[in-house]
C-alpha positions as CSV (number, residue, x, y, z in Angstrom):
1,X,47.0,-66.0,48.7
2,X,48.8,-63.2,50.5
3,X,48.5,-61.3,53.7
4,X,49.3,-57.7,54.3
5,X,52.4,-58.7,56.1
6,X,53.8,-60.4,53.0
7,X,53.1,-64.0,54.1
8,X,52.0,-66.0,51.0
9,X,51.1,-69.4,49.8
10,X,50.3,-71.0,46.4
11,X,47.9,-73.7,45.6
12,X,46.5,-75.5,42.5
13,X,42.8,-76.2,42.4
14,X,41.3,-79.7,42.1
15,X,39.0,-81.1,39.5
16,X,36.1,-79.1,40.8
17,X,38.0,-75.8,40.7
18,X,38.3,-75.8,44.5
19,X,41.3,-75.5,46.9
20,X,41.7,-75.7,50.7
21,X,43.5,-72.8,52.2
22,X,45.2,-73.0,55.6
23,X,46.3,-69.5,56.7
24,X,47.8,-70.6,60.0
25,X,50.2,-73.0,58.2
26,X,52.0,-70.2,56.4
27,X,51.2,-67.0,58.3
28,X,52.2,-67.1,62.0
29,X,51.2,-63.5,62.5
30,X,47.5,-64.1,61.6
31,X,46.7,-61.3,59.0
32,X,43.0,-60.3,59.3
33,X,42.6,-60.1,55.5
34,X,44.2,-62.0,52.6
35,X,44.2,-61.2,48.9
36,X,43.4,-64.2,46.8
37,X,44.5,-64.1,43.2
38,X,43.4,-66.7,40.7
39,X,44.8,-67.4,37.3
40,X,43.4,-69.7,34.5
41,X,44.3,-69.8,30.8
42,X,45.6,-66.3,30.8
43,X,42.7,-64.8,32.8
44,X,43.1,-63.5,36.3
45,X,40.8,-62.4,39.0
46,X,41.2,-61.2,42.6
47,X,39.1,-61.4,45.7
48,X,39.6,-61.1,49.5
49,X,39.2,-63.5,52.4
50,X,38.6,-61.9,55.8
51,X,39.2,-64.0,58.9
52,X,36.0,-64.6,60.9
53,X,33.8,-63.3,58.1
54,X,33.2,-66.5,56.1
55,X,34.8,-69.9,55.6
56,X,34.9,-69.8,51.8
57,X,35.1,-67.4,48.9
58,X,34.1,-67.9,45.3
59,X,35.8,-66.3,42.3
60,X,34.4,-67.1,38.8
61,X,36.6,-66.5,35.8
62,X,35.2,-66.2,32.3
63,X,37.1,-69.2,31.0
64,X,35.4,-72.2,29.6
65,X,37.7,-75.3,29.9
66,X,38.6,-76.9,26.6
67,X,37.0,-80.3,26.0
68,X,39.6,-83.0,26.7
69,X,39.8,-86.5,28.0
70,X,40.2,-86.8,31.7
71,X,43.8,-87.4,32.8
72,X,44.7,-89.1,36.1
73,X,48.1,-89.4,37.7
74,X,47.8,-92.1,40.4
75,X,50.8,-92.7,42.6
76,X,51.2,-95.3,45.4
77,X,53.4,-94.1,48.2
78,X,54.2,-97.3,50.2
79,X,56.0,-98.2,53.4
80,X,58.0,-101.3,52.3
81,X,59.3,-102.4,55.6
82,X,58.8,-105.9,57.0
83,X,55.5,-105.3,58.7
84,X,53.8,-104.2,55.4
85,X,54.0,-107.6,53.6
86,X,50.2,-108.3,53.6
87,X,49.3,-104.8,52.5
88,X,51.8,-104.8,49.6
89,X,50.5,-108.3,48.6
90,X,46.9,-106.9,48.5
91,X,48.0,-104.1,46.3
92,X,49.9,-106.4,43.9
93,X,46.8,-108.6,43.4
94,X,44.4,-105.7,43.2
95,X,46.3,-103.5,40.6
96,X,44.6,-104.9,37.5
97,X,41.2,-104.8,39.1
98,X,41.8,-101.1,40.1
99,X,43.1,-100.2,36.6
100,X,40.1,-101.9,34.8
101,X,37.5,-100.3,37.1
102,X,39.0,-96.9,36.8
103,X,39.1,-97.2,33.0
104,X,35.4,-98.0,33.0
105,X,34.5,-94.9,35.0
106,X,32.2,-92.4,33.0
107,X,35.2,-90.1,32.3
108,X,37.3,-93.0,30.9
109,X,40.5,-91.4,32.2
110,X,43.9,-91.6,30.6
111,X,45.7,-93.0,33.7
112,X,49.4,-93.1,34.6
113,X,50.6,-95.0,37.6
114,X,53.7,-94.3,39.7
115,X,55.3,-95.9,42.8
116,X,57.4,-94.5,45.6
117,X,58.5,-97.1,48.1
118,X,60.5,-96.4,51.3
119,X,62.1,-98.1,54.2
120,X,64.6,-96.6,56.6
121,X,68.3,-95.8,57.1
122,X,70.4,-98.9,57.2
123,X,68.0,-100.9,55.0
124,X,68.7,-102.0,51.4
125,X,67.2,-98.7,50.2
126,X,65.8,-95.6,51.8
127,X,63.5,-94.5,48.9
128,X,63.0,-96.2,45.6
129,X,61.1,-94.3,43.0
130,X,59.4,-95.4,39.7
131,X,58.2,-92.6,37.6
132,X,54.7,-92.3,36.2
133,X,53.8,-94.5,33.3
134,X,50.8,-95.6,31.3
135,X,52.3,-99.0,30.6
136,X,50.2,-101.1,33.1
137,X,52.2,-104.3,32.4
138,X,55.5,-102.6,33.2
139,X,54.1,-101.1,36.3
140,X,52.7,-104.4,37.5
141,X,56.2,-105.8,37.1
142,X,57.7,-103.0,39.2
143,X,55.1,-103.6,41.9
144,X,55.6,-107.4,41.8
145,X,59.3,-106.9,42.4
146,X,58.6,-104.8,45.6
147,X,59.1,-106.9,48.8
148,X,58.5,-105.9,52.4
149,X,61.7,-106.1,54.4
150,X,63.8,-104.1,56.8
151,X,62.7,-101.5,59.3
152,X,63.7,-102.2,62.8
153,X,62.7,-99.2,64.9
154,X,59.1,-98.0,64.5
155,X,59.3,-94.7,62.6
156,X,60.3,-94.9,58.9
157,X,61.6,-92.6,56.1
158,X,58.2,-91.2,55.2
159,X,59.5,-87.6,55.1
160,X,62.1,-88.4,52.4
161,X,59.6,-90.4,50.4
162,X,56.9,-87.7,50.4
163,X,59.5,-85.2,49.3
164,X,60.5,-87.3,46.3
165,X,56.8,-88.0,45.5
166,X,56.0,-84.3,45.4
167,X,59.1,-82.9,43.8
168,X,60.7,-85.7,41.7
169,X,57.9,-87.4,39.8
170,X,56.9,-86.3,36.2
171,X,53.5,-85.1,37.1
172,X,51.5,-84.2,34.0
173,X,50.0,-80.7,33.4
174,X,47.1,-79.9,31.2
175,X,44.5,-80.3,33.9
176,X,45.6,-83.8,35.1
177,X,44.1,-84.9,38.4
178,X,46.9,-85.8,40.8
179,X,46.4,-88.3,43.5
180,X,48.7,-90.1,45.9
181,X,47.6,-93.2,47.9
182,X,49.8,-93.3,51.0
183,X,49.9,-96.8,52.5
184,X,51.7,-97.0,55.9
185,X,51.6,-98.4,59.4
186,X,54.2,-96.1,61.1
187,X,55.0,-92.4,61.4
188,X,57.9,-90.6,59.8
189,X,61.2,-90.1,61.6
190,X,60.9,-86.6,62.9
191,X,64.4,-86.7,64.4
192,X,66.2,-86.9,61.1
193,X,67.5,-83.8,59.4
194,X,66.4,-83.1,55.8
195,X,62.9,-83.0,54.4
196,X,59.9,-82.6,56.7
197,X,56.4,-83.8,55.9
198,X,54.7,-80.5,56.8
199,X,56.8,-78.5,54.3
200,X,56.1,-81.1,51.6
201,X,52.4,-81.2,52.2
202,X,52.4,-77.5,51.6
203,X,54.3,-78.1,48.4
204,X,51.8,-80.8,47.4
205,X,49.0,-78.3,47.8
206,X,50.8,-75.9,45.6
207,X,51.0,-78.5,42.9
208,X,47.4,-79.8,43.3
209,X,48.5,-83.2,44.6
210,X,45.9,-84.7,46.9
211,X,47.1,-87.3,49.4
212,X,44.7,-90.1,50.5
213,X,46.3,-91.6,53.5
214,X,45.6,-95.3,54.3
215,X,46.4,-96.3,57.8
216,X,47.5,-99.9,58.1
217,X,47.3,-102.1,61.2
218,X,49.7,-101.0,64.0
219,X,49.6,-97.3,63.1
220,X,50.0,-95.4,66.4
221,X,48.4,-92.1,67.5
222,X,51.3,-90.1,66.2
223,X,51.3,-91.9,62.8
224,X,47.5,-91.4,62.5
225,X,47.8,-87.7,63.4
226,X,50.5,-87.2,60.7
227,X,48.5,-89.1,58.1
228,X,45.3,-87.2,58.9
229,X,47.2,-83.9,58.8
230,X,48.7,-84.6,55.3
231,X,45.3,-85.7,53.9
232,X,43.4,-82.8,55.4
233,X,45.9,-80.2,54.3
234,X,46.1,-81.4,50.7
235,X,42.3,-81.9,50.4
236,X,42.5,-85.7,50.4
237,X,41.0,-88.1,53.0
238,X,42.3,-90.4,55.8
239,X,41.0,-93.9,55.6
240,X,42.2,-97.1,57.3
241,X,42.5,-100.9,56.7
242,X,40.5,-103.3,58.8
243,X,41.3,-106.9,59.8
244,X,39.7,-109.9,61.5
245,X,42.0,-109.2,64.4
246,X,42.6,-105.4,64.6
247,X,46.2,-105.7,65.7
248,X,47.2,-108.6,63.3
249,X,47.2,-107.9,59.5
250,X,47.9,-111.6,58.9
251,X,44.5,-112.5,60.5
252,X,42.9,-111.8,57.1
253,X,40.0,-109.5,56.0
254,X,37.6,-108.3,58.7
255,X,35.9,-105.3,60.2
256,X,38.1,-104.5,63.2
257,X,40.5,-101.6,63.5
258,X,42.9,-100.2,66.2
259,X,41.8,-96.6,65.4
260,X,39.4,-94.7,67.7
261,X,36.6,-94.4,65.2
262,X,32.9,-95.4,64.9
263,X,30.2,-95.7,62.3
264,X,32.6,-96.7,59.5
265,X,31.9,-98.8,56.4
266,X,34.2,-101.5,55.1
267,X,35.4,-102.1,51.6
268,X,38.2,-104.1,50.0
269,X,41.4,-102.1,49.2
270,X,40.8,-102.2,45.4
271,X,37.2,-101.0,45.8
272,X,38.3,-98.3,48.2
273,X,40.9,-96.9,45.8
274,X,38.4,-97.0,42.9
275,X,35.8,-95.1,45.0
276,X,38.3,-92.4,45.9
277,X,39.3,-92.0,42.3
278,X,35.7,-92.0,41.1
279,X,34.7,-89.4,43.7
280,X,37.6,-87.1,42.5
281,X,37.0,-87.5,38.8
282,X,33.3,-86.9,39.2
283,X,34.1,-83.3,40.0
284,X,35.4,-82.7,36.5
285,X,33.2,-80.5,34.3
286,X,31.6,-82.5,31.5
287,X,33.6,-82.6,28.3
288,X,32.4,-80.1,25.7
């Protein structure tokens, strides 16, 4: 997508062949018209998007997708500081349930799991990355070894972790659906130099990586804003965990939240993740 002034952005469509475009994020001068070029399997088409005329454009290429088994790359991006012990514990116990239910979805996806855990400067580690694998037993062992510890001040190294998630994992091609589940209860350190989440959410869009942000108890307004922004920009969703006592994750399962929301439904973490995956894979065209 390119404006007359040369401002440009790249994006990879999702399982439904759609992509969310955000002109203000890459074009500070507000071009009135953008050229949108689409490529697929050696075919290319061009259309134009005019500001204020319509909110979406459709471009159809004469390219029938080859029949193939659905492929899913599912990465957990987890704040591993001391306050996240209960949430990490839930993920450990729910992994096999998540994997089994995803495997039983109508598309029967070939699934690879990955993990990026982060803490903060001065802790035992800043970012710890485990690349995508289809060995569920090995991945469970990696997840079991993850402990919540460290932290100290409120913001954490989310910027650095998101950067490694987008750029350093072995994301598969060949039409694989790429999803990140971000589980955190604090915003990133915006005062550090180095990677910044807004740059990497643009890079994620370019690679077709959707981020589904899960706000844990204690997430403040700034953290919620950042998580909502990342999810919206990449085409994912912002969801949140609920507890018996909204401000105390150790209080156990419940329906209360610190977030300013209403009319929400409640599911367990494993069911929530399976539903997000199912919704995404349901957009795939039928094989054959």
